[in-house]
C-alpha positions as CSV (number, residue, x, y, z in Angstrom):
1,M,18.5,18.6,0.3
2,R,21.3,16.1,0.9
3,Q,20.3,15.7,4.6
4,I,16.7,15.0,3.6
5,L,17.7,12.3,1.1
6,T,20.0,10.7,3.5
7,I,17.4,10.5,6.3
8,A,14.7,9.4,3.8
9,V,16.9,6.5,2.5
10,N,17.8,5.5,6.1
11,A,14.2,5.6,7.1
12,F,13.2,3.5,4.0
13,M,15.9,0.9,4.8
14,E,14.9,0.7,8.4
15,L,11.3,0.1,7.5
16,I,12.0,-2.7,5.1
17,R,14.2,-4.3,7.8
18,Q,11.2,-4.8,10.0
19,P,9.9,-8.4,9.9
20,I,6.3,-7.1,9.9
21,F,7.0,-5.4,6.5
22,L,8.2,-8.7,4.9
23,L,5.3,-10.5,6.5
24,L,2.7,-8.1,5.1
25,A,4.2,-8.2,1.6
26,T,4.4,-11.9,1.5
27,S,1.0,-12.7,3.1
28,A,-0.8,-10.3,0.8
29,A,1.0,-11.6,-2.3
30,V,0.3,-15.2,-1.4
31,F,-3.3,-14.6,-0.5
32,N,-4.0,-12.6,-3.7
33,V,-2.9,-15.4,-6.0
34,F,-4.6,-18.0,-3.8
35,L,-7.9,-16.1,-4.2
36,A,-7.6,-16.6,-8.0
37,A,-6.9,-20.3,-7.7
38,V,-10.0,-21.5,-5.8
39,P,-13.5,-22.0,-7.4
40,Y,-16.5,-19.8,-6.5
41,I,-20.2,-20.0,-7.1
42,A,-20.7,-16.4,-8.4
43,L,-23.1,-17.1,-11.3
44,G,-20.5,-16.0,-13.9
45,D,-19.1,-13.0,-11.9
46,D,-16.2,-15.0,-10.5
47,P,-13.5,-12.9,-12.1
48,K,-15.1,-9.7,-10.8
49,L,-15.3,-11.2,-7.3
50,V,-11.6,-12.1,-7.4
51,K,-10.6,-8.6,-8.6
52,D,-12.6,-6.9,-5.8
53,S,-11.2,-9.3,-3.2
54,V,-7.5,-8.8,-4.2
55,L,-7.9,-5.0,-4.2
56,A,-9.5,-5.2,-0.7
57,V,-6.5,-7.3,0.5
58,T,-4.1,-4.7,-1.0
59,L,-5.9,-1.9,0.7
60,I,-6.1,-3.6,4.2
61,T,-2.5,-4.7,4.2
62,G,-1.4,-1.3,3.0
63,L,-3.4,0.4,5.8
64,F,-1.6,-1.6,8.5
65,G,1.7,-1.0,6.7
66,A,1.1,2.8,6.7
67,V,0.2,3.1,10.4
68,L,3.0,0.7,11.5
69,S,5.6,2.4,9.3
70,A,4.8,5.9,10.4
71,S,4.8,4.9,14.1
72,S,8.0,3.0,13.7
73,S,9.7,5.9,11.8
74,V,8.7,8.7,14.2
75,A,7.2,7.6,17.5
76,K,9.8,4.9,18.1
77,E,12.7,7.1,17.3
78,I,11.4,9.8,19.7
79,R,11.1,7.1,22.4
80,T,14.5,5.6,21.8
81,G,16.3,9.0,21.5
82,T,17.3,8.5,17.9
83,A,15.4,11.6,16.8
84,L,17.3,13.7,19.3
85,A,20.6,12.4,18.0
86,V,19.6,13.2,14.4
87,L,18.3,16.7,15.3
88,S,21.6,17.5,17.2
89,K,23.2,17.6,13.7
90,P,22.5,20.4,11.2
91,V,19.1,19.1,10.5
92,S,15.9,21.0,11.2
93,R,12.7,19.5,12.4
94,T,11.0,20.3,9.1
95,Q,13.7,18.4,7.2
96,F,13.4,15.5,9.7
97,L,9.6,15.1,9.2
98,I,9.7,15.5,5.4
99,A,12.4,13.0,5.1
100,K,10.6,10.5,7.4
101,F,7.5,10.8,5.3
102,M,9.5,10.3,2.1
103,G,10.9,7.1,3.6
104,V,7.4,5.9,4.7
105,A,6.0,6.7,1.2
106,G,8.8,4.9,-0.5
107,A,8.2,1.8,1.7
108,L,4.5,1.9,0.9
109,T,5.2,2.3,-2.8
110,L,7.4,-0.8,-2.7
111,L,4.7,-2.8,-0.8
112,T,2.0,-1.7,-3.3
113,Y,4.3,-2.7,-6.2
114,I,4.6,-6.3,-4.8
115,N,0.9,-6.4,-4.3
116,L,0.3,-5.0,-7.8
117,L,2.1,-7.9,-9.4
118,S,-0.1,-10.4,-7.5
119,V,-3.2,-8.3,-8.3
120,L,-2.4,-8.4,-12.1
121,L,-1.7,-12.1,-12.0
122,A,-5.0,-12.7,-10.1
123,S,-6.9,-10.8,-12.8
124,R,-5.3,-13.2,-15.3
125,M,-5.8,-16.4,-13.4
126,A,-9.4,-15.8,-12.3
127,Y,-11.8,-18.2,-13.9
128,D,-15.5,-19.0,-14.0
129,A,-17.4,-22.3,-13.8
130,Y,-16.3,-23.3,-17.3
131,G,-12.6,-22.7,-16.6
132,D,-9.8,-24.3,-14.6
133,A,-7.3,-23.0,-12.1
134,D,-3.9,-21.9,-13.4
135,V,-2.0,-24.5,-11.4
136,A,1.3,-24.0,-13.4
137,G,1.2,-20.2,-13.0
138,T,0.4,-20.5,-9.3
139,G,3.3,-22.9,-8.8
140,V,5.7,-20.6,-10.6
141,Y,4.7,-17.6,-8.5
142,Y,4.8,-19.4,-5.2
143,G,8.2,-20.9,-6.2
144,A,9.4,-17.4,-6.8
145,I,8.4,-16.4,-3.3
146,A,10.1,-19.4,-1.8
147,L,13.2,-18.6,-3.8
148,A,13.3,-15.1,-2.4
149,Y,13.2,-16.5,1.1
150,L,15.9,-19.0,0.2
151,V,18.2,-16.2,-1.1
152,A,17.5,-14.1,2.0
153,G,18.4,-17.1,4.2
154,I,21.6,-17.8,2.4
155,S,22.7,-14.1,2.6
156,N,21.8,-14.0,6.3
157,Y,23.7,-17.2,7.1
158,F,26.8,-16.7,5.0
159,L,27.1,-12.9,4.8
160,R,25.4,-11.9,8.1
161,R,23.1,-9.6,6.2
162,P,19.6,-8.6,7.6
163,F,17.1,-11.3,6.6
164,A,14.0,-9.1,6.3
165,S,15.5,-6.4,4.0
166,D,17.2,-8.9,1.8
167,G,14.0,-10.9,1.7
168,V,12.0,-7.8,0.6
169,I,14.5,-7.0,-2.2
170,A,14.7,-10.6,-3.3
171,L,10.9,-10.8,-3.3
172,V,10.7,-7.8,-5.6
173,V,13.2,-9.3,-8.0
174,T,11.8,-12.9,-8.1
175,T,8.1,-12.0,-8.3
176,T,8.9,-9.5,-11.1
177,I,10.7,-12.3,-13.0
178,A,7.8,-14.7,-12.2
179,Y,5.3,-12.2,-13.5
180,I,7.2,-11.8,-16.8
181,I,7.5,-15.5,-17.2
182,I,3.8,-16.2,-16.4
183,T,2.4,-13.5,-18.6
184,N,4.7,-13.9,-21.6
185,F,5.8,-17.5,-21.8
186,M,2.9,-19.6,-20.2
187,V,-0.3,-20.5,-22.0
188,L,-3.5,-19.9,-20.0
189,K,-6.3,-22.3,-20.9
190,H,-9.9,-21.4,-20.1
191,S,-12.4,-23.9,-21.4
192,V,-11.8,-24.2,-25.2
193,E,-10.1,-20.8,-25.4
194,V,-6.3,-20.5,-25.4
195,E,-5.1,-17.1,-24.3
196,P,-1.5,-16.5,-23.4
197,N,-2.2,-13.3,-21.5
198,K,-5.4,-12.1,-19.8
199,V,-4.0,-9.5,-17.5
200,D,-6.6,-6.7,-16.9
201,P,-4.7,-3.4,-17.4
202,R,-7.6,-1.6,-15.7
203,M,-6.2,-2.9,-12.4
204,V,-3.2,-0.6,-12.7
205,P,-4.9,2.8,-12.2
206,V,-7.2,1.4,-9.6
207,T,-4.1,0.1,-7.6
208,V,-2.4,3.5,-8.0
209,L,-5.4,5.2,-6.4
210,I,-5.1,2.7,-3.5
211,L,-1.5,3.8,-3.2
212,F,-2.7,7.4,-3.0
213,A,-5.0,6.5,-0.2
214,L,-2.1,4.8,1.7
215,W,0.0,7.9,1.4
216,T,-2.9,10.0,2.7
217,L,-3.3,7.7,5.7
218,A,0.4,7.7,6.3
219,G,0.2,11.5,6.6
220,V,-2.5,11.2,9.2
221,A,-0.4,8.5,11.0
222,L,2.6,10.8,11.0
223,V,0.6,13.5,12.7
224,C,-0.4,11.2,15.4
225,S,3.1,9.7,15.8
226,T,4.5,13.1,16.7
227,R,2.6,12.8,20.0
228,L,1.3,9.2,20.4
229,E,2.6,5.7,20.4
230,T,1.7,2.9,18.0
231,I,-1.6,1.6,19.6
232,P,-3.2,5.1,20.0
233,T,-2.1,6.0,16.4
234,L,-3.6,2.8,15.1
235,A,-6.9,3.5,16.9
236,I,-7.1,7.1,15.6
237,C,-6.2,6.1,12.1
238,S,-8.9,3.3,12.2
239,G,-11.4,5.9,13.3
240,V,-10.4,8.3,10.5
241,F,-10.6,5.5,8.0
242,I,-14.1,4.5,9.1
243,L,-15.2,8.1,9.3
244,G,-13.9,8.8,5.8
245,L,-15.8,5.9,4.4
246,M,-19.0,7.5,5.6
247,S,-18.1,11.1,5.0
248,D,-20.5,11.5,2.0
249,Y,-23.4,10.4,4.1
250,L,-22.4,12.1,7.4
251,F,-21.0,15.4,6.1
252,G,-21.7,15.5,2.3
253,R,-25.4,15.9,2.5
254,P,-25.5,18.5,5.3
255,A,-22.7,20.4,3.5
256,E,-24.9,20.6,0.3
257,S,-27.6,22.0,2.5
258,G,-25.3,24.8,3.6
259,A,-24.2,23.7,7.1
260,L,-20.9,25.3,7.8
261,W,-19.8,22.6,10.4
262,A,-20.5,19.9,7.8
263,K,-18.5,21.8,5.1
264,F,-15.5,22.1,7.5
265,L,-15.6,18.4,8.5
266,Y,-16.2,17.3,4.9
267,T,-13.1,19.2,3.9
268,I,-10.7,17.9,6.6
269,T,-11.9,14.3,6.5
270,P,-10.2,12.3,3.7
271,N,-12.9,10.8,1.5
272,W,-11.7,7.2,0.8
273,Q,-14.5,6.6,-1.7
274,L,-12.5,8.8,-4.1
275,F,-9.8,6.2,-4.1
276,W,-11.9,3.1,-4.2
277,T,-12.9,2.6,-7.9
278,A,-13.4,-1.2,-8.1
279,D,-16.8,-0.6,-9.7
280,T,-15.1,0.5,-12.9
281,L,-13.9,-3.1,-13.4
282,E,-17.3,-4.3,-14.5
283,P,-17.2,-6.1,-17.9
284,G,-17.5,-3.6,-20.7
285,K,-16.4,-0.6,-18.7
286,P,-13.3,1.3,-19.9
287,G,-11.8,1.6,-16.4
288,V,-10.5,4.6,-14.5
289,P,-9.1,7.3,-16.8
290,W,-5.6,8.5,-16.0
291,S,-6.9,12.1,-16.0
292,Y,-8.9,11.1,-12.9
293,V,-5.7,9.6,-11.4
294,A,-4.0,13.0,-12.0
295,Q,-6.8,14.8,-10.3
296,A,-6.6,12.4,-7.3
297,F,-2.9,13.0,-7.1
298,G,-3.5,16.8,-6.8
299,Y,-6.0,16.1,-4.0
300,V,-3.4,13.9,-2.2
301,V,-0.6,16.6,-2.6
302,G,-2.9,19.2,-1.1
303,Y,-4.0,17.0,1.8
304,L,-0.5,15.8,2.5
305,G,0.7,19.4,2.6
306,A,-1.9,20.3,5.2
307,T,-1.2,17.2,7.3
308,L,2.5,17.7,7.3
309,M,2.0,21.3,8.4
310,V,0.0,20.1,11.3
311,A,2.6,17.4,12.1
312,L,5.3,20.1,12.1
313,Y,3.3,22.3,14.4
314,L,2.9,19.4,16.9
315,F,6.5,18.3,16.5
316,E,8.0,21.8,16.8
317,D,7.7,22.0,20.6
318,R,7.8,18.3,21.3
319,E,10.3,17.4,24.1
320,L,12.7,14.8,22.8
321,N,14.9,13.9,25.8
């Protein structure tokens, strides 16, 4: 167990040291809050439009992060010979793959947490035609991001520490502090109403379900990375994602009619519609119940178990030198 934790922590640190990880986290956070600060003509549905948009940004950036992280964690180490050096120690290939996935899952969880803060703030800042943009809150949040980059730059210049990983850690700290300040100590004015906190708590389980989808896609990417490089892995994962979006139509209906091939394909294809529950954010709806989140977690655990078994089968006889 100690070997697994050591490799997982090293994989996690290696992933957050990648400049692309910091770029994805920052760009998604900045864009999510920006979407809540601009006016729309949505006939009163502006807040719902903002919530759907920020969730889509979180999903898309997470998909890129899942594929790039899995490829960097496995395919790159096989190509550079790092995997062979690790497996020359008393570490089995099963432990190696499990640890690598744990590192990827941890990095995706951290990325989703940074996005979640911006998603919750966007749900608070969204306004309709009778409201105004939360300029002060937007300034505080963007200032926190700038401060994170400043801290990372200082640590890199004076302490010779990696800029990207320090930037990610500083971003987590500063954006968390900014979220606490904005939601607890700043007054939000919408028309004649004065509300100090309008965060939509229904966004939390919806974002958690998106995280489950990212873990699932990371498992698929890990399978591809045992044999393929980054670009083929990205192409296959994109195809799986598109196919999963249409699985109800392509395989669900024939499966209900009794077609065995459809039942098989419907089972092995991840149904991304199960994780996209933005329609529950309509005004007056209670949101996604946590019991559904628990059921989705069971689905993810089962699917990841199957994908990791396939990855281990493909990796067991892979030539590493």
